C-alpha positions in Angstrom: -6.2 6.7 -24.5 -9.0 8.2 -22.1 -10.7 4.9 -22.3 -7.4 3.1 -21.4 -6.8 5.5 -18.3 -10.4 4.8 -17.1 -10.1 1.0 -17.5 -6.8 0.9 -15.6 -8.5 3.2 -12.8 -11.5 1.0 -12.6 -9.6 -2.3 -12.6 -7.3 -1.2 -9.8 -10.6 -0.1 -7.9 -12.3 -3.4 -8.4 -9.1 -5.2 -7.3 -8.6 -3.2 -4.1 -12.4 -3.7 -3.4 -12.1 -7.4 -3.7 -8.9 -7.6 -1.7 -10.4 -5.4 0.9 -13.5 -7.9 1.4 -10.9 -11.0 1.6 -8.7 -9.2 4.0 -11.6 -8.4 6.2 -12.1 -12.1 7.0 -8.6 -11.8 8.7 -9.8 -8.7 10.8 -7.8 -6.3 8.8 -9.1 -3.2 6.8 -7.6 -2.5 3.6 -6.0 0.7 5.2 -4.6 -1.4 7.8 -3.0 -3.9 5.1 -1.5 -0.9 3.4 0.2 0.3 6.4 1.5 -3.2 7.1 2.9 -3.5 3.5 4.5 -0.1 3.2 6.2 -0.8 6.6 7.3 -4.3 5.6 8.9 -2.7 2.5 10.1 0.3 4.3 10.6 -0.3 8.0 10.9 2.8 10.3 8.9 5.4 8.0 7.8 8.5 10.0 4.0 8.6 10.3 4.3 11.8 8.1 6.1 9.9 5.4 3.6 7.1 5.4 0.6 9.4 5.3 2.2 10.8 2.2 2.9 7.5 0.6 -0.6 6.2 1.3 -2.0 9.6 0.1 -4.0 10.3 3.3 -4.0 13.1 5.7 -1.8 12.7 8.7 -4.6 12.7 11.3 -6.3 9.9 9.4 -3.1 7.8 9.4 -2.7 8.6 12.9 -6.1 7.0 13.9 -5.4 3.9 11.5 -2.2 3.6 13.6 -3.8 4.1 16.9 -6.1 1.0 16.1 -3.0 -1.0 14.9 -1.0 -0.2 17.8 -3.8 -1.2 20.3 -4.1 -4.7 18.4 -0.3 -5.1 18.7 0.6 -5.0 15.2 2.7 -1.9 14.9 4.6 0.3 17.5 5.6 4.0 17.5 9.1 4.7 18.3 10.7 8.2 18.9 12.9 9.3 16.1 16.3 10.0 17.6 16.9 12.7 15.2 13.4 14.6 15.9 11.9 14.2 19.3 8.4 15.3 17.8 8.4 12.7 15.2 7.5 9.0 15.5 8.9 6.2 13.4 6.7 3.2 12.9 7.9 -0.3 13.2 6.2 -3.7 12.8 5.9 -6.2 15.9 6.4 -9.7 15.7 2.7 -10.3 15.8 2.4 -8.6 12.4 4.6 -11.3 10.8 2.0 -14.2 10.6 -0.8 -11.6 9.5 1.4 -10.1 6.7 2.2 -13.9 5.5 -1.4 -14.6 5.5 -2.1 -11.5 3.5 0.6 -12.3 1.0 -0.8 -15.7 0.4 -4.3 -14.0 -0.1 -2.9 -11.6 -2.5 -1.0 -14.1 -4.3 -4.3 -16.2 -4.8 -6.2 -13.1 -5.8 -3.7 -12.2 -8.3 -3.6 -16.0 -9.8 -7.4 -15.6 -10.2 -7.2 -12.3 -11.6 -4.7 -13.1 -14.3 -6.2 -16.6 -15.1 -5.6 -17.3 -18.7 -2.7 -14.8 -19.1 0.6 -16.2 -20.3 3.6 -15.4 -18.2 5.1 -13.1 -20.9 1.8 -11.2 -20.9 1.8 -10.5 -17.2 5.5 -9.5 -17.7 4.7 -7.3 -20.5 1.8 -5.6 -18.6 3.9 -5.1 -15.5 6.4 -3.3 -17.4 3.9 -1.2 -19.3 2.2 -0.2 -15.9 5.6 0.7 -14.6 6.3 3.1 -17.5 2.8 4.8 -16.8 3.8 5.3 -13.1 7.3 6.7 -14.0 5.4 9.0 -16.5 3.0 10.1 -13.8 5.7 10.7 -11.4 7.7 12.8 -13.7 4.6 15.0 -14.3 4.0 15.5 -10.8 7.6 16.3 -10.0 7.5 18.9 -12.9 4.4 20.3 -11.5 6.0 20.7 -8.1 9.1 22.3 -9.5 6.8 25.0 -11.5 4.5 25.8 -8.9 
């Protein structure tokens, strides 16, 4: 089991590293791509919520968002329910970039899973989802008992 967890972690790291290198050709860091992806999936996240999802400190995310806002990719909007909070939104300018990043990710996935049958990819996807669910449950139980 220990070797499997190690291999999953190292494989994920290798994929992130490769994707980061390819995303740089579009002028985007891996962290910026993650911001774009999260906001595409969950528009209007508060900065603090996004920092939590990305597992980074809020000040770190703030710096990333500052650069992305300067580039015209995201904008901060006041939260109507909490004037101290900011919600994040993608701009129109981010749309074509997201399309390019998605295409790049699909190409990378095709390369990474070369030689796999569709049912193998489906099975692996389902197994990884179960592992994530188990890890999430462990984290939740740890928070409740703390």
